[in-house]
C-alpha atoms as one frame of an Amber mdcrd trajectory, in Angstrom:
protein
 -89.574 -11.045  70.924 -86.089 -12.758  71.422 -86.157 -13.628  67.537 -85.050
  -9.536  67.037 -81.671 -10.854  69.468 -78.129 -11.985  68.689 -77.378 -14.584
  70.765 -73.294 -15.184  72.017 -71.873 -17.731  73.981 -68.489 -17.191  75.172
 -66.734 -20.446  74.695 -63.319 -19.948  74.531 -62.068 -20.099  77.857 -58.671
 -22.304  78.807 -60.919 -24.219  81.522 -57.473 -23.991  83.565 -59.064 -24.824
  87.148 -61.048 -27.644  85.597 -57.425 -29.414  83.834 -57.837 -32.043  87.043
 -60.943 -33.561  85.467 -61.399 -32.394  82.135 -57.979 -32.738  80.055 -58.600
 -33.602  76.708 -61.202 -31.080  75.868 -62.325 -27.324  76.186 -64.652 -27.298
  79.691 -67.654 -26.099  77.311 -67.535 -29.877  76.187 -67.107 -31.235  79.421
 -69.630 -34.280  79.450 -72.551 -33.814  81.930 -74.801 -36.616  82.183 -73.383
 -38.013  78.841 -73.704 -34.837  77.058 -71.412 -31.730  76.601 -72.404 -28.851
  78.861 -72.517 -26.523  75.981 -75.695 -28.617  74.671 -77.648 -27.407  77.892
 -77.027 -23.465  77.131 -77.981 -24.237  73.526 -81.169 -26.356  74.475 -82.280
 -23.056  76.674 -82.042 -20.857  73.807 -84.029 -23.034  71.640 -86.571 -23.087
  74.107 -86.334 -19.377  74.297 -87.169 -19.099  70.497 -83.808 -18.155  68.916
 -83.255 -19.325  65.878 -79.123 -18.722  65.474 -76.079 -18.176  67.802 -72.823
 -17.225  67.400 -69.745 -19.521  69.655 -66.710 -17.248  70.455 -64.376 -20.180
  70.482 -60.383 -20.371  71.391 -58.663 -22.983  72.882 -59.343 -26.326  70.940
 -62.098 -24.421  68.694 -61.907 -27.536  66.223 -62.994 -29.622  68.750 -66.317
 -27.489  69.360 -66.975 -27.283  65.858 -66.206 -31.080  65.294 -69.092 -32.081
  67.748 -71.710 -29.149  67.114 -71.214 -28.286  63.182 -73.176 -25.776  61.784
 -76.320 -26.683  63.596 -77.832 -28.291  66.511 -81.418 -29.485  66.547 -82.623
 -26.794  64.418 -80.282 -23.864  65.880 -78.146 -22.133  63.567 -74.521 -21.980
  64.497 -71.605 -19.418  63.411 -68.131 -19.448  65.120 -65.899 -16.628  66.019
 -62.352 -17.965  66.525 -59.541 -15.961  68.562 -55.953 -16.598  67.151 -55.030
 -15.975  70.950 -56.967 -15.205  74.362 -58.697 -12.065  74.300 -60.538 -12.289
  77.056 -64.809 -11.954  77.213 -65.060  -8.358  76.050 -62.197  -8.963  73.260
 -63.813 -12.204  72.244 -67.410 -10.155  71.953 -65.496  -7.475  69.958 -64.193
  -9.967  67.680 -67.706 -11.548  67.127 -69.269  -7.969  65.993 -69.066  -8.113
  62.525 -71.002 -11.152  62.617 -73.801  -9.374  64.899 -76.742  -7.513  63.304
 -79.393  -6.508  65.846 -79.128  -3.679  68.360 -78.554  -5.813  71.268 -76.927
  -9.189  72.089 -77.859 -11.714  74.529 -74.501 -12.927  75.602 -74.054 -15.925
  77.910 -71.195 -17.650  79.873 -70.021 -20.809  78.474 -69.057 -22.675  82.098
 -72.528 -21.415  84.048 -76.062 -21.963  83.670 -79.073 -19.914  84.907 -82.268
 -21.205  84.591 -83.910 -17.950  83.962 -86.661 -16.554  82.044 -85.290 -14.591
  79.068 -88.372 -13.099  77.501 -88.593 -11.335  81.038 -85.447 -10.346  81.237
 -85.255  -8.606  77.728 -88.564  -6.638  78.815 -87.342  -5.623  81.763 -84.090
  -4.144  80.009 -85.882  -2.632  77.014 -88.310  -0.600  79.675 -84.971   0.844
  81.082 -83.229   1.459  77.906 -80.153   0.187  79.669 -76.944  -0.214  77.686
 -75.907  -2.945  79.757 -78.103  -5.419  81.921 -76.983  -8.485  84.047 -78.865
 -11.119  84.837 -78.373 -11.607  88.720 -79.478 -14.132  91.314 -78.986 -14.931
  94.625 -76.194 -17.425  95.997 -75.022 -18.212  99.754 -71.212 -17.401  99.410
 -70.415 -14.628  96.972 -66.683 -15.002  97.255 -66.103 -17.177  94.362 -68.208
 -14.931  91.903 -68.266 -11.352  92.875 -71.145  -9.552  94.321 -73.412  -6.765
  92.714 -75.650  -4.534  94.431 -78.628  -2.629  92.770 -80.790   0.358  93.776
 -84.416  -0.195  93.986 -84.576   1.063  90.005 -82.334  -1.596  88.900 -79.480
   0.427  88.199 -76.052  -1.243  89.731 -74.473   0.711  92.463 -71.438  -1.597
  92.947 -69.506  -4.279  90.780 -67.356  -6.037  93.134 -64.894  -9.037  91.461
 -64.683 -12.274  92.904 -62.848 -13.001  96.088 -63.319  -9.776  97.771 -66.494
 -10.590  99.558 -68.048 -13.758 101.094 -71.740 -14.545 102.419 -74.746 -14.450
 100.953 -75.668 -11.691  98.221 -76.246 -11.321  94.540 -73.903 -12.230  91.721
 -73.848 -11.976  88.294 -75.320 -15.226  86.714 -73.174 -15.191  83.192 -76.425
 -14.173  81.275 -75.966  -9.973  80.209 -77.925  -7.979  77.302 -75.266  -5.567
  75.926 -76.256  -3.022  73.253 -74.368  -3.109  70.098 -73.287   0.693  70.873
 -71.238  -0.600  73.595 -69.734  -3.437  71.719 -68.487  -1.231  69.526 -66.640
   1.054  71.764 -64.370  -2.145  72.782 -61.087  -1.843  71.436 -60.339  -4.483
  68.583 -57.635  -6.818  68.690 -56.638  -6.576  72.331 -57.553  -8.618  75.325
 -60.039  -6.920  77.445 -62.646  -8.109  80.506 -66.264  -7.714  80.597 -65.831
  -8.552  84.254 -62.716  -6.652  85.455 -63.044  -3.633  82.924 -66.225  -3.016
  80.924 -68.961  -3.674  83.765 -67.002  -1.607  86.627 -66.560   1.307  84.025
 -70.517   1.304  83.607 -71.583   1.828  87.118 -73.611   4.800  86.829 -73.461
   4.967  83.275 -76.206   2.915  82.069 -75.501  -0.761  83.957 -78.446  -2.208
  85.108 -78.751  -5.593  87.145 -82.254  -7.852  86.741 -82.794 -10.195  89.673
 -84.165 -13.391  89.664 -84.320 -16.675  92.174 -83.550 -18.827  89.300 -81.544
 -21.732  89.776 -77.541 -21.716  88.831 -74.570 -23.090  88.671 -71.201 -22.691
  87.311 -68.739 -25.791  86.464 -65.531 -23.863  86.806 -64.073 -25.739  89.410
 -63.982 -28.964  90.021 -66.259 -29.607  93.098 -68.953 -27.335  91.275 -68.087
 -29.574  88.296 -68.794 -32.364  90.318 -72.292 -31.291  91.334 -73.717 -30.467
  87.914 -75.127 -33.677  86.831 -77.331 -33.989  90.124 -77.990 -30.282  89.063
 -79.662 -31.194  86.144 -81.359 -34.445  87.148 -83.121 -32.383  89.565 -84.457
 -30.233  87.163 -88.214 -30.506  86.706 -88.227 -30.694  83.036 -85.490 -32.645
  81.413 -85.453 -33.685  77.498 -86.537 -37.004  76.525 -85.356 -36.680  72.809
 -84.792 -34.295  70.157 -88.212 -32.754  70.125 -89.974 -32.314  73.529 -89.729
 -32.174  77.226 -90.626 -34.980  79.898 -92.305 -33.904  83.058 -90.517 -35.431
  85.549 -93.480 -35.130  88.358 -95.628 -37.032  85.845 -93.655 -38.522  83.319
 -96.098 -36.986  80.559 -93.651 -36.329  77.195 -94.669 -33.427  75.133 -93.238
 -31.283  72.136 -91.980 -28.073  72.865 -94.487 -26.391  70.314 -97.462 -27.867
  72.140 -97.078 -24.689  75.049-100.063 -22.474  74.573 -99.626 -19.438  73.310
 -99.576 -17.238  76.641 -96.115 -19.210  77.384 -97.382 -20.470  80.766 -94.706
 -23.007  81.863 -96.719 -25.980  82.838 -96.883 -29.446  81.927 -99.913 -29.787
  79.923-101.081 -33.222  81.754-100.447 -32.119  85.254 -99.867 -28.396  85.391
 -97.366 -28.606  87.964 -93.946 -28.458  85.570 -93.786 -24.286  86.561 -89.753
 -24.437  85.481 -90.375 -25.453  82.056 -89.429 -22.201  79.752 -88.515 -21.720
  75.836
């Protein structure tokens, strides 16, 4: 199902808020538990059955390519490199010639949400949405912005960060976006998904898919400091290049051993409910 998508990771951010702790590389290459943060996102795409990805890079793009090359664990990598900062929407528009599908799965390169992409796509297609945002709940929305949705999932309000505090729904940095919308973004100019494109979509085909998935954003030093704990506390982790390990019973198995109905269970103890691919 997900193989018909184009996958894109927005990896061109300057990371100015992280400079005090990550000075020599772009933030997508910041090391978490001994490996670049970006590889956690790439692993997530692999588990989802996606075979190729476009990386939208900018700041220190050569370092990203030097680290990852043109393939990561069988996942083909293509680069869209901006010559000057274009923002999230501008970077996507620049990558458009590299995309072929009617829908793009777009992921922010500085956040991770442990969500079921297949369920997200199914929900999106049922609503024939132009754009769907993956939403999750946090204790304080001030750093992320706040999203409100109607019962059918249409977004009724989209507030940028810094306006509201307290618990609520936020955009988790994962989007399904139609090609038609990408074409409508002006090329060669800086533009923001969060500040321009999404707010304009309220009432015009913008939807929000609610989840209770685990979420982390590494955009600040405090958040970055908590990332190693976040990933080490996941029920499943990669023991090597070919499979997963259940942290409850220690059983290791290959990704391809999971049964055909996509049950996210450890084949040994049955408790590994957070496994997904």
